[in-house]
C-alpha positions in Angstrom: -116.5 117.3 79.0 -115.9 114.1 80.3 -112.5 111.8 80.2 -115.0 108.9 78.8 -117.0 111.4 76.6 -113.2 111.9 75.5 -112.3 108.6 74.7 -115.3 107.5 72.9 -114.6 110.2 70.5 -110.6 109.1 70.5 -111.5 106.2 67.6 -108.5 104.3 67.2 -106.8 105.9 69.3 -108.7 105.1 72.7 -107.6 102.2 73.9 -103.7 104.8 74.4 -105.5 106.6 77.2 -103.9 105.8 80.3 -100.4 105.2 81.4 -98.0 102.4 80.4 -94.4 101.1 80.6 -92.1 98.5 79.1 -88.6 98.0 79.5 -88.3 96.0 75.8 -87.1 98.4 73.9 -84.3 98.4 71.5 -82.8 101.4 69.9 -80.5 101.6 66.7 -78.9 105.2 66.5 -76.0 106.3 65.0 -72.9 106.3 67.1 -70.2 109.0 67.5 -68.5 107.6 64.6 -71.3 107.6 62.7 -72.1 103.8 62.9 -75.0 101.9 64.0 -75.1 101.7 68.3 -77.6 99.5 69.7 -78.9 100.5 72.7 -81.4 98.3 75.3 -84.0 101.1 77.0 -87.1 101.5 79.1 -89.8 103.4 78.4 -92.6 105.6 80.5 -95.5 107.1 78.2 -98.4 109.2 79.6 -102.0 109.7 77.7 -103.7 112.3 78.8 -107.5 112.3 76.8 -108.7 116.1 75.4 -110.6 117.8 73.5 -112.5 118.0 71.7 -110.6 121.3 69.4 -112.4 122.9 67.1 -111.5 124.3 63.7 -114.4 125.7 62.1 -115.4 122.5 60.2 -113.1 120.2 61.7 -113.2 118.4 65.4 -110.5 116.8 66.5 -110.1 114.3 69.2 -106.6 113.3 71.5 -104.0 112.5 73.7 -101.5 114.9 74.6 -98.6 113.1 75.7 -95.2 112.7 77.4 -92.4 110.1 76.3 -89.1 109.1 78.6 -86.6 106.5 77.6 -83.8 105.1 79.9 -81.0 102.7 78.7 -81.4 99.5 80.5 -79.9 99.9 84.3 -79.7 103.8 83.7 -81.6 106.6 85.9 -80.8 109.2 83.4 -82.6 109.4 80.5 -81.9 109.1 76.6 -84.8 110.8 75.0 -87.8 112.5 76.1 -90.6 114.1 74.0 -93.7 115.9 74.3 -96.8 116.5 71.7 -99.9 115.2 70.8 -101.8 112.1 69.1 -104.7 113.3 67.6 -107.7 111.7 65.6 -110.1 113.4 62.9 -112.5 111.2 62.0 -114.2 113.4 59.3 -110.9 113.0 57.9 -110.0 109.4 58.8 -106.6 110.6 59.9 -104.8 109.4 62.7 -102.2 112.4 63.3 -99.3 112.5 65.6 -97.2 115.5 66.4 -94.3 115.7 68.4 -91.1 117.5 69.4 -87.6 116.2 70.7 -86.0 118.6 72.9 -82.9 118.4 70.1 -84.3 120.8 68.3 -86.8 118.6 65.5 -90.6 118.9 65.2 -92.7 116.1 63.1 -96.2 116.2 62.1 -96.9 112.4 61.2 -99.9 111.5 59.6 -101.6 107.9 57.9 -105.5 107.0 56.8 -106.7 105.1 60.2 -110.7 103.5 60.7 -112.0 104.5 64.0 -112.3 100.6 65.1 -108.7 99.7 63.9 -106.3 98.5 66.0 -103.3 99.3 63.9 -102.1 101.9 62.4 -98.8 103.5 60.5 -98.0 107.0 60.0 -95.9 108.8 58.3 -93.2 112.6 57.7 -91.6 113.3 55.3 -89.2 116.4 55.5 -90.0 119.4 52.4 -94.1 118.0 52.4 -96.4 120.3 53.1 -98.9 118.4 55.5 -97.0 115.9 57.4 -93.5 117.4 57.8 -90.2 117.4 59.6 -88.5 120.8 60.2 -84.6 120.4 62.8 -81.9 122.8 63.8 -79.1 123.9 61.5 -76.9 121.3 63.1 -79.7 118.7 62.9 -80.4 119.3 59.5 -76.1 119.5 58.7 -75.2 116.6 60.4 -78.2 114.3 60.8 -81.1 115.7 58.4 -84.3 113.4 59.2 -85.7 113.0 55.6 -88.2 110.3 56.4 -90.2 109.4 59.6 -92.2 106.5 60.1 -94.1 104.7 62.6 -96.6 101.4 63.1 -98.4 101.1 66.1 -100.2 97.5 67.0 -103.1 97.6 69.8 -102.1 94.0 70.9 -104.8 93.9 73.4 -106.6 96.4 76.3 -104.2 95.9 78.4 -101.1 96.1 75.3 -99.2 97.8 72.3 -96.5 98.0 71.0 -95.2 100.3 68.1 -92.0 99.6 65.3 -90.5 103.6 64.9 -88.2 103.9 61.6 -86.2 107.5 61.5 -84.5 108.3 58.2 -81.3 109.7 58.6 -78.7 111.2 56.2 -75.4 111.7 57.7 -72.5 114.0 57.1 -70.7 112.6 54.5 -72.2 109.1 54.3 -74.0 108.8 51.0 -76.6 106.3 52.2 -80.0 106.7 54.4 -78.9 105.7 57.7 -82.4 104.4 59.2 -82.5 105.2 63.2 -85.0 102.4 64.1 -86.8 102.2 68.1 -89.1 99.4 68.8 -90.5 99.1 72.2 -94.2 96.4 73.5 -95.7 98.2 76.5 -98.2 97.7 79.0 -100.8 99.7 80.1 -99.4 100.2 84.7 -102.4 103.5 84.6 
């Protein structure tokens, strides 16, 4: 199947195929003292069309992706991800399944229509449908309990996202909102 045919099957994800960069990122994360710190970052995301993936009656189209984020002015990344964005037209579901090399995996999903220019995904720890899994250290010290993401396609060459990874930090009773946001432009 050609890339054009795959892209036409991607529904609301079709506009994301390509290479994107943005330097307006803001990362609000736990500091070493478990307080809040803010880091400005630049980011590169590569979305490669793939599919269809057939599982009996289910047919998915997707984007294989990788993300690398760098603090502004630095050459070494502070964050990387690998995973898939998936579109299930029959269920009207957008999904993102990814892993972070700190030992976290997330499968998030949400409702969307094939022409939607904005959509939201979520995952909850303990959920059997859209869930979160972490290694022993993170589960004890920085337990991810909920993940939320909203993507807005502003035009064919620009999109933004807002991400809220909700954590229970050891020795704190409140939920810490680890937020990331960026605006990216198509570069390829």
